[in-house]
C-alpha positions as CSV (number, residue, x, y, z in Angstrom):
1,M,-38.3,-2.9,33.8
2,G,-36.1,-4.8,31.9
3,A,-33.6,-4.7,34.6
4,A,-36.7,-6.8,36.7
5,D,-37.5,-9.0,34.8
6,V,-34.3,-10.3,33.8
7,V,-33.9,-11.8,37.7
8,P,-35.4,-15.1,38.6
9,G,-38.1,-13.9,41.9
10,V,-39.3,-10.0,41.0
11,S,-42.3,-8.8,38.2
12,G,-41.6,-6.3,35.6
13,G,-45.2,-5.9,36.1
14,T,-44.4,-4.3,39.9
15,I,-42.5,-1.5,38.9
16,A,-45.3,-0.3,35.9
17,F,-47.8,-0.5,39.1
18,I,-45.3,2.2,41.4
19,S,-44.6,4.4,38.5
20,G,-48.3,4.9,37.6
21,I,-48.3,2.7,34.2
22,Y,-49.4,0.3,35.1
23,E,-53.3,0.7,34.2
24,E,-52.0,2.7,30.4
25,L,-50.2,-0.4,29.3
26,I,-52.7,-2.8,29.4
27,G,-54.7,-0.3,27.6
28,S,-52.4,0.4,25.5
29,L,-52.2,-3.1,24.4
30,N,-55.5,-4.0,24.7
31,N,-55.5,-1.5,22.1
32,I,-53.3,-3.7,19.5
33,N,-56.4,-5.7,17.8
34,L,-57.6,-6.3,14.3
35,G,-60.4,-3.4,14.5
36,N,-57.8,-1.2,14.8
37,I,-54.9,-2.1,12.4
38,K,-57.4,-2.8,9.9
39,S,-58.1,1.4,10.2
40,L,-54.6,2.0,8.7
41,K,-56.4,1.8,5.5
42,T,-59.4,4.2,6.4
43,E,-57.6,6.4,8.6
44,G,-53.9,6.9,8.2
45,L,-50.9,5.9,10.1
46,S,-51.0,8.7,11.9
47,A,-54.1,8.1,13.7
48,T,-53.9,4.3,13.4
49,W,-50.4,4.8,15.7
50,N,-52.7,7.6,18.7
51,K,-55.1,4.7,19.0
52,I,-52.6,2.5,20.4
53,N,-51.0,4.6,21.6
54,G,-47.9,4.0,20.0
55,N,-45.7,6.5,21.5
56,F,-46.0,5.4,25.0
57,L,-45.3,1.2,23.8
58,T,-42.3,2.4,21.5
59,A,-40.5,4.0,24.8
60,L,-41.4,1.5,27.3
61,F,-41.1,-1.8,25.6
62,S,-37.3,0.2,23.6
63,G,-36.5,0.6,27.7
64,I,-37.4,-2.8,28.3
65,L,-35.5,-4.1,25.6
66,L,-32.4,-1.8,25.9
67,S,-32.8,-2.8,29.5
68,V,-32.2,-7.0,29.2
69,L,-29.7,-6.2,26.0
70,T,-27.4,-5.1,28.6
71,L,-27.9,-5.8,32.3
72,S,-28.8,-9.6,31.5
73,K,-24.6,-10.7,31.8
74,L,-24.8,-8.3,34.8
75,V,-27.4,-9.8,36.6
76,A,-25.9,-13.0,36.0
77,Y,-22.8,-12.4,36.7
78,L,-24.3,-10.8,40.4
79,L,-26.8,-13.5,41.0
80,E,-24.0,-15.9,41.2
81,E,-21.1,-13.6,42.9
82,Q,-23.2,-11.5,45.5
83,P,-27.0,-13.7,45.4
84,I,-27.4,-12.1,49.2
85,L,-27.0,-8.3,48.0
86,L,-28.7,-8.0,45.3
87,W,-32.1,-10.2,46.8
88,A,-31.5,-7.4,49.8
89,F,-32.2,-4.5,47.2
90,F,-35.2,-6.4,45.4
91,F,-36.6,-7.3,48.9
92,G,-36.3,-3.8,49.9
93,L,-38.1,-3.0,46.9
94,V,-41.0,-5.3,46.7
95,L,-42.1,-3.9,50.0
96,A,-42.6,-0.8,49.6
97,S,-44.6,-1.5,46.3
98,I,-46.7,-3.5,48.9
99,I,-47.1,-0.6,51.0
100,F,-48.3,1.2,47.9
101,V,-50.3,-1.4,46.0
102,L,-52.1,-1.5,49.5
103,K,-52.4,2.1,49.4
104,K,-54.9,2.2,45.9
105,L,-57.0,-0.6,47.8
106,E,-60.7,1.4,47.9
107,R,-61.9,-0.8,50.5
108,L,-60.2,-3.5,52.5
109,N,-63.4,-5.9,52.6
110,F,-63.8,-9.1,52.8
111,A,-63.7,-10.5,49.2
112,A,-60.5,-8.4,49.2
113,L,-59.6,-10.3,52.2
114,I,-59.7,-13.2,50.4
115,G,-58.5,-12.0,46.9
116,L,-55.0,-11.0,49.0
117,L,-55.1,-13.9,51.0
118,F,-55.5,-16.5,47.2
119,G,-52.7,-13.9,45.6
120,G,-50.6,-14.8,48.8
121,I,-51.5,-18.3,48.9
122,F,-50.6,-19.2,45.1
123,A,-47.6,-17.0,44.5
124,Y,-46.0,-18.5,47.5
125,Q,-46.7,-22.3,46.4
126,L,-45.6,-21.2,42.6
127,T,-42.3,-20.5,44.2
128,K,-41.8,-23.7,45.2
129,L,-42.2,-25.6,42.0
130,G,-39.7,-26.8,41.0
131,A,-37.9,-27.3,36.9
132,M,-39.9,-29.4,34.4
133,A,-37.7,-31.1,31.9
134,S,-36.5,-28.5,29.8
135,S,-36.7,-28.7,25.8
136,E,-34.8,-27.3,23.4
137,S,-37.6,-27.3,20.7
138,V,-38.4,-24.3,18.9
139,L,-42.6,-24.9,19.8
140,Y,-41.4,-25.1,23.5
141,L,-39.4,-21.8,23.2
142,F,-42.3,-19.9,21.4
143,F,-44.6,-20.9,24.0
144,S,-42.7,-20.8,27.8
145,G,-42.5,-16.7,25.8
146,A,-46.0,-16.6,25.7
147,I,-46.7,-17.7,29.4
148,A,-43.6,-15.9,30.5
149,I,-44.5,-12.8,29.1
150,C,-48.0,-13.0,31.1
151,A,-46.3,-13.4,34.1
152,M,-44.0,-10.4,32.9
153,I,-46.5,-7.9,33.4
154,L,-48.2,-9.4,37.1
155,P,-47.2,-7.8,39.6
156,G,-45.2,-9.9,42.4
157,I,-45.0,-12.8,40.0
158,S,-41.6,-13.2,38.1
159,G,-41.5,-14.1,34.0
160,A,-37.9,-15.2,34.7
161,F,-39.0,-17.5,37.3
162,I,-41.2,-18.7,35.5
163,L,-39.2,-19.8,32.8
164,V,-37.1,-21.3,35.4
165,I,-40.2,-23.4,36.1
166,L,-40.8,-24.5,32.5
167,G,-37.1,-24.9,32.1
168,S,-36.6,-23.0,29.5
169,Y,-34.6,-19.8,31.3
170,T,-30.8,-21.0,30.5
171,N,-31.7,-21.7,26.8
172,A,-34.1,-17.8,26.4
173,L,-30.8,-16.4,28.3
174,Q,-28.1,-18.1,26.6
175,A,-29.7,-17.0,23.0
176,L,-30.0,-13.6,24.3
177,N,-26.1,-13.1,25.9
178,N,-24.7,-15.8,22.4
179,K,-27.3,-13.5,20.5
180,E,-28.8,-16.6,19.0
181,I,-31.3,-14.2,16.3
182,D,-33.2,-17.5,15.3
183,K,-34.3,-18.5,18.9
184,I,-34.7,-14.6,21.2
185,L,-37.3,-14.4,17.4
186,I,-39.2,-16.8,18.1
187,F,-39.7,-16.7,21.7
188,I,-39.9,-12.4,21.1
189,S,-42.9,-14.0,18.8
190,G,-44.4,-15.7,22.0
191,A,-44.2,-13.3,24.0
192,I,-46.2,-10.7,21.8
193,L,-49.4,-13.2,21.2
194,G,-48.5,-13.9,25.0
195,I,-49.5,-10.4,26.1
196,L,-52.1,-9.4,23.6
197,S,-54.0,-12.3,24.7
198,F,-53.2,-11.7,28.4
199,S,-54.1,-8.2,28.7
200,K,-58.0,-8.4,28.0
201,L,-58.2,-10.1,30.3
202,L,-56.5,-8.4,32.9
203,K,-58.5,-4.7,31.2
204,W,-61.6,-6.7,31.9
205,L,-60.5,-7.3,35.4
206,F,-59.5,-3.8,36.1
207,K,-62.7,-2.5,34.3
208,S,-65.2,-4.9,36.7
209,Y,-63.3,-5.8,39.2
210,K,-60.9,-3.4,40.1
211,N,-61.3,-3.6,43.7
212,I,-60.3,-6.9,44.3
213,T,-58.1,-7.8,40.9
214,L,-55.8,-5.1,42.9
215,A,-56.0,-7.4,45.9
216,V,-55.2,-10.4,44.9
217,L,-52.3,-8.7,43.0
218,T,-51.3,-7.4,46.2
219,G,-51.4,-11.2,47.7
220,F,-48.8,-11.9,44.4
221,M,-46.4,-9.7,45.8
222,I,-46.6,-10.8,49.3
223,G,-45.9,-14.9,48.2
224,A,-43.7,-13.9,46.2
225,L,-41.3,-12.3,48.8
226,A,-40.5,-15.7,49.8
227,K,-38.1,-16.0,46.9
228,I,-36.3,-13.4,47.0
229,W,-35.9,-13.2,50.6
230,P,-31.6,-12.7,50.7
231,W,-30.6,-15.5,53.2
232,K,-32.0,-19.2,52.1
233,K,-30.6,-22.7,52.2
234,V,-30.3,-24.6,49.4
235,L,-32.6,-27.2,49.4
236,T,-32.3,-28.6,45.2
237,Y,-30.3,-27.1,42.2
238,R,-30.0,-26.4,38.3
239,V,-28.2,-26.1,35.8
240,N,-27.4,-22.7,34.2
241,S,-26.1,-21.8,30.3
242,K,-22.9,-22.6,31.6
243,G,-22.8,-26.2,33.3
244,I,-22.5,-24.5,36.6
245,N,-24.9,-25.7,39.6
246,V,-26.9,-22.8,40.6
247,P,-29.7,-22.5,43.3
248,L,-33.5,-23.4,42.1
249,N,-35.6,-24.3,45.6
250,E,-34.8,-22.8,48.6
251,E,-35.7,-22.4,52.0
252,C,-35.7,-18.7,53.8
253,I,-33.4,-18.8,57.5
254,S,-32.4,-16.7,59.9
255,P,-29.8,-14.2,58.9
256,F,-27.7,-15.1,61.4
257,S,-27.5,-18.9,60.6
258,F,-26.7,-18.3,57.9
259,D,-24.0,-20.7,56.3
260,G,-20.7,-18.3,55.8
261,D,-20.6,-14.4,56.0
262,P,-24.7,-13.0,56.1
263,Q,-22.8,-9.5,54.4
264,F,-26.0,-8.4,56.8
265,L,-25.0,-4.4,57.2
266,V,-24.3,-4.1,53.8
267,A,-27.5,-6.0,53.3
268,I,-30.1,-4.1,55.3
269,G,-28.3,-1.1,53.9
270,L,-29.5,-2.4,50.1
271,M,-33.4,-3.5,51.7
272,F,-33.0,0.9,52.9
273,F,-32.1,1.8,49.1
274,G,-34.7,-0.2,47.5
275,F,-37.7,0.9,49.8
276,F,-36.9,4.5,49.4
277,M,-36.1,4.3,45.1
278,I,-39.3,2.8,45.3
279,I,-40.6,6.1,47.1
280,I,-39.1,8.7,45.3
281,L,-40.4,7.1,42.1
282,E,-44.0,6.6,44.0
283,K,-43.8,10.2,43.9
284,F,-42.1,11.1,40.9
285,G,-45.0,8.9,38.8
286,S,-47.8,10.9,41.3
287,K,-46.5,14.0,39.4
288,T,-45.8,13.0,36.8
289,T,-49.9,12.2,36.5
290,S,-50.9,14.6,37.7
291,V,-49.3,16.6,35.4
292,E,-50.7,14.5,32.6
């Protein structure tokens, strides 16, 4: 999830979904509330920890944090030096994830089709948005974290890409790479507020409208495929943390129309690799769920 969330176009929520932990994640986050915090006095730390599924959340977010800290520079390097191969891998990964989530739909009725269409159009239009003016203010970074984390736990919608749109991606990545603790803590504080608030809405949607919610989330993933298609023509640029112009808005094109080396065979190989990684992860997740 951490590795996916670093890339502007791929969602950590997708990884949570296909690994079978998505609803447990939403439910566990929803359990972090004032009532359970107050139970610390009456029931003690151990009982409260169990109520919020503390072991699960600690293991998950430790893994995410470790991955973000260790892979952010590698991902930034690959985005600049080998973008086609990186996007090809993630394209295969998300494509397999769509098939997986579609199988989770209980029924493909009219309401589900509308939800699928809405999610697809919304996510596709999101990929076409340009970046807003960047702000260095503490408050802006705080709310950027709150908004981006909501996208990060939605399959198909990239929190990193939301940061790009908000103009905070460079600021956040630079703070991470330069170990600017004050900015990192501000961003994390906003993310905590956002994820705890948004998880309540997601839990209610899964409880009340699970099939339609799944359809909308699948639509998000389908619409996001346009963002991670490997072969693109650059329309507009943004300035990265090193002051270098990097692509922002792009147009999907055929690999045979690509201006330069399309790296076609290697890219197709990486697509298949990403695709079958998800198939294996799905089977592993299914076995883990059945054992539990």
